[in-house]
N, C-alpha and C positions, 0 to 999 in steps of 0.2 A: 476233775473236781467239778466243773461246772453242770455238768452232765447227771452227777452223783445228787449235787444240791437240787436240781430240777426233779430228780426223781424221790427225794427226799419231799419234796412240797408237794409232788403229785400223791405220794402215800399218805400224807397228813390230809391233803382235801379230800383222798377215799375214805379215811377214816372219819371225818367229819361228816361226811355226807352220809354215811353210815350210822353214825352217832344219831343224826336228825331224822333218819328214817326211824331207829328205833324209837324216839321221842314222839314222832309223830303219831306211829301205831300206839304206843302207851295213851297218849292223849285220847286219843279215838275210842280206844277200850274204856277209857274212865268216862268219856261222854256219853257212851252207849248205856254203860252202870248207872250215870247218873240219870239219863233219861227214863231208863227201866224203872229205877226207884220212884222217880216223879210220876211215872205211868201206874205204878202200884200205890200212890199214894191216891191218886185219882180215881181208879178203881173203886178201895175202899171207901172212901167219901161218896161215890154214886152208889155203891152197895148200900153204905148206912143211909142214904138220902131216901133210897126205893125201899129198904127195909126187907131186901131179897139178896142172900149170899150164895144160893143154890145157881150155879151155871146152866142147869139142865131145866130149872123153872121157866114156864112159858113167859112170864112177865118181867124175867130178868132183864136189867137196863141194857138197851143197845149200845149207848157211848162206853158202858162197863166194857161188855163184850168186845168192843171194836179197842179200846184201851189197852186190853188184857192181849189182843192179838198182837198190837204194835209193840207191848212192852217184849211179848216171846221173840219177836223179831229181833229187838234191840239184843235182847241176850244171845239169840244165835248168831247175830253180827259180830258180838264181842266175842263169843267162841271161836268164830271161824277166823278172829283176828290174832287168837292164841299162837295158831300155826305159824302166821306170818311172823309173829313176835318173835318165835323162836329162831325161825328161818336169819331174821334180819339180825338178831344176836350173835348167831353163830357166824354170818358174814362181818359182822362188826369185829369179833374176834379173831377173824382170818385176817382181815385188814390191819389191825392193830400188831397182829404178828410180824405180818409184810414190813410194816413200817419199821418196828423194831430189829428186824435183819438189816434194814438199810442203813438204820442209825448205827447200830454196832460196826458193820461193815466200813462205815463212814469214819467211825471212831478210830477203827483200828488203824485204817489208811494215815488219818491224820498223825497218830502217833508214831507210826512208822517215818511219815516224813518228817516229824519234830527230831527223831532219833538220826534220821540222815542229816539234817540240818547241824544237829549240834554235833557229829562227828566232821562236818565238813567245818565248822567254826572252829573246833578242837585245833584240826588241823592246820587251817590258816594262823591261828594262833602259834601252833609251835614251828609254824614256818617263819612267824614275825621272830621269836624266842631265838631261832637259831640265826637266824639274819643278823640280830643285834649280838649273839654271842660271840659270832665270828668278826664282828666290826672292833 
C-alpha cells in the first residue's frame, strides 16, 4: 500500500511539473507577443516622427529598423515555442493518464480490501451468532 501511495504522489508531482512547464511556456509566448506589440508601437511612433514609412528609403530611421528587427525576432521566438508548447502539452496528457491509471488501480485495490474485510467481519459475526445459539 505504501509503495502505491508513493507512486501516486510521484505521479501527481510529475503532473504538477508538466503543468508548470506548460504554463511557463505559455507565459513566455505571451511575453514575446506583448513585447512584439510594444515594438510595433515604437516603430509606428518613430516612422510618424520621421515621416518616412518606406523601409527601403535612405533616410528611414535607424531606431525603427532596429526595433522592427527585434520585433521580428520576438515573433520568431514565440513561433519556436509553439512546438515546445505542443510537446509539453502532450507530455502533460501522458503524465495525467499515468496518474489516472495508478489512481484507478489503487481504488480497485482498496475496494477489494474493503470487500475482503466485510467478508471477514461477517464471518466473525456469524461465529459469534453461532456461539450464542449453542449456549
